C-alpha positions as CSV (number, residue, x, y, z in Angstrom):
1,M,87.7,-73.0,91.7
2,G,89.7,-71.4,89.0
3,E,89.9,-74.6,87.1
4,E,86.1,-75.1,87.4
5,T,85.6,-71.6,86.1
6,L,88.0,-72.2,83.3
7,D,86.2,-75.5,82.4
8,F,82.9,-73.6,82.6
9,E,84.2,-70.8,80.3
10,N,85.5,-73.4,77.8
11,D,82.2,-75.3,77.9
12,K,80.3,-72.1,77.5
13,K,82.5,-71.1,74.5
14,E,82.2,-74.6,73.0
15,F,78.4,-74.4,73.5
16,A,78.3,-71.0,71.8
17,E,80.3,-72.3,68.8
18,K,78.0,-75.4,68.5
19,R,74.9,-73.1,68.8
20,E,76.4,-70.8,66.1
21,K,77.1,-73.8,63.9
22,F,73.6,-75.2,64.5
23,N,72.0,-71.8,63.7
24,A,74.1,-71.5,60.5
25,E,73.0,-75.0,59.4
26,N,69.4,-74.3,60.4
27,K,69.5,-71.0,58.4
28,G,70.9,-72.9,55.4
29,L,68.2,-75.5,55.7
30,L,65.5,-72.8,56.0
31,W,66.9,-71.1,52.8
32,R,66.9,-74.4,51.0
33,V,63.3,-75.0,52.1
34,S,62.3,-71.5,51.1
35,D,64.1,-71.9,47.7
36,A,62.4,-75.3,47.2
37,E,59.0,-73.8,48.0
38,Q,59.6,-70.9,45.6
39,K,60.5,-73.4,42.9
40,L,57.4,-75.4,43.6
41,V,55.2,-72.3,43.3
42,Q,57.0,-71.5,40.0
43,E,56.5,-75.0,38.7
44,K,52.8,-75.0,39.7
45,Q,52.4,-71.7,37.8
46,F,54.3,-73.1,34.8
47,N,52.2,-76.3,34.8
48,S,49.0,-74.2,35.1
49,N,50.0,-72.1,32.2
50,K,50.9,-75.2,30.1
51,Q,47.5,-76.8,31.0
52,K,45.7,-73.6,29.8
53,E,47.7,-73.6,26.6
54,W,46.9,-77.3,26.1
55,E,43.2,-76.7,26.7
56,V,43.1,-73.8,24.2
57,A,45.0,-75.9,21.6
58,C,42.6,-78.8,22.2
59,E,39.6,-76.5,21.9
60,R,40.9,-75.1,18.7
61,T,41.6,-78.6,17.3
62,N,38.2,-79.7,18.2
63,K,36.6,-76.7,16.5
64,E,38.7,-77.4,13.4
65,L,37.7,-81.1,13.4
66,Q,34.0,-80.2,13.9
67,S,34.3,-77.7,11.0
68,Q,35.8,-80.4,8.8
69,R,33.1,-82.9,9.8
70,D,30.5,-80.3,9.0
71,A,32.1,-79.7,5.6
72,I,32.2,-83.4,4.9
73,V,28.5,-83.8,5.7
74,R,27.7,-80.7,3.5
75,L,29.8,-82.0,0.6
76,S,28.3,-85.5,0.9
77,G,24.9,-83.9,0.6
78,E,25.9,-81.8,-2.4
79,K,27.5,-84.9,-4.0
80,K,24.3,-86.9,-3.5
81,K,22.3,-84.0,-5.0
82,I,24.6,-83.7,-8.0
83,S,24.6,-87.5,-8.5
84,D,20.8,-87.6,-8.4
85,E,20.7,-84.7,-10.9
86,A,23.2,-86.5,-13.2
87,E,21.1,-89.7,-13.0
88,E,17.9,-87.7,-13.9
89,E,19.8,-86.1,-16.9
90,R,21.0,-89.6,-18.0
91,V,17.5,-91.0,-17.8
92,A,16.1,-88.0,-19.7
93,H,18.8,-88.3,-22.3
94,Q,18.1,-92.0,-22.8
95,K,14.4,-91.3,-23.3
96,K,15.2,-88.6,-25.9
97,E,17.5,-90.9,-27.7
98,R,14.9,-93.7,-27.7
99,K,12.3,-91.3,-29.1
100,S,14.8,-90.1,-31.8
101,V,15.7,-93.7,-32.7
102,C,12.0,-94.6,-32.8
103,R,11.2,-91.6,-35.1
104,V,14.0,-92.6,-37.5
105,H,12.7,-96.1,-37.6
106,R,9.1,-95.0,-38.2
107,K,10.2,-92.7,-41.0
108,A,12.0,-95.7,-42.5
109,G,8.8,-97.7,-42.1
110,E,10.2,-99.9,-39.4
111,A,8.6,-100.7,-36.0
112,C,10.1,-99.3,-32.8
């Protein structure tokens, strides 16, 4: 029976060593999982922050573009108004010139 007891004690010791090794490996895996989960949370937060920054940048760009489009429309309207005024001035100047030429011709006794 002494030999069986010795085998039992050796098996018991071997089992304890394997259990300790298993627990150490398990603890290492749990730490790696925990670390990976923590990194995932950090990455999600980082991505969330980047998404917010991107949305703010897009909103600012859209406002700037809309402002530029509004300015283009306003300036196009002003250009049209100025062009119309210039055309009116040109027509008025031509009429005055024709009247002046006609007056000069009449004074000279010529027909207009």
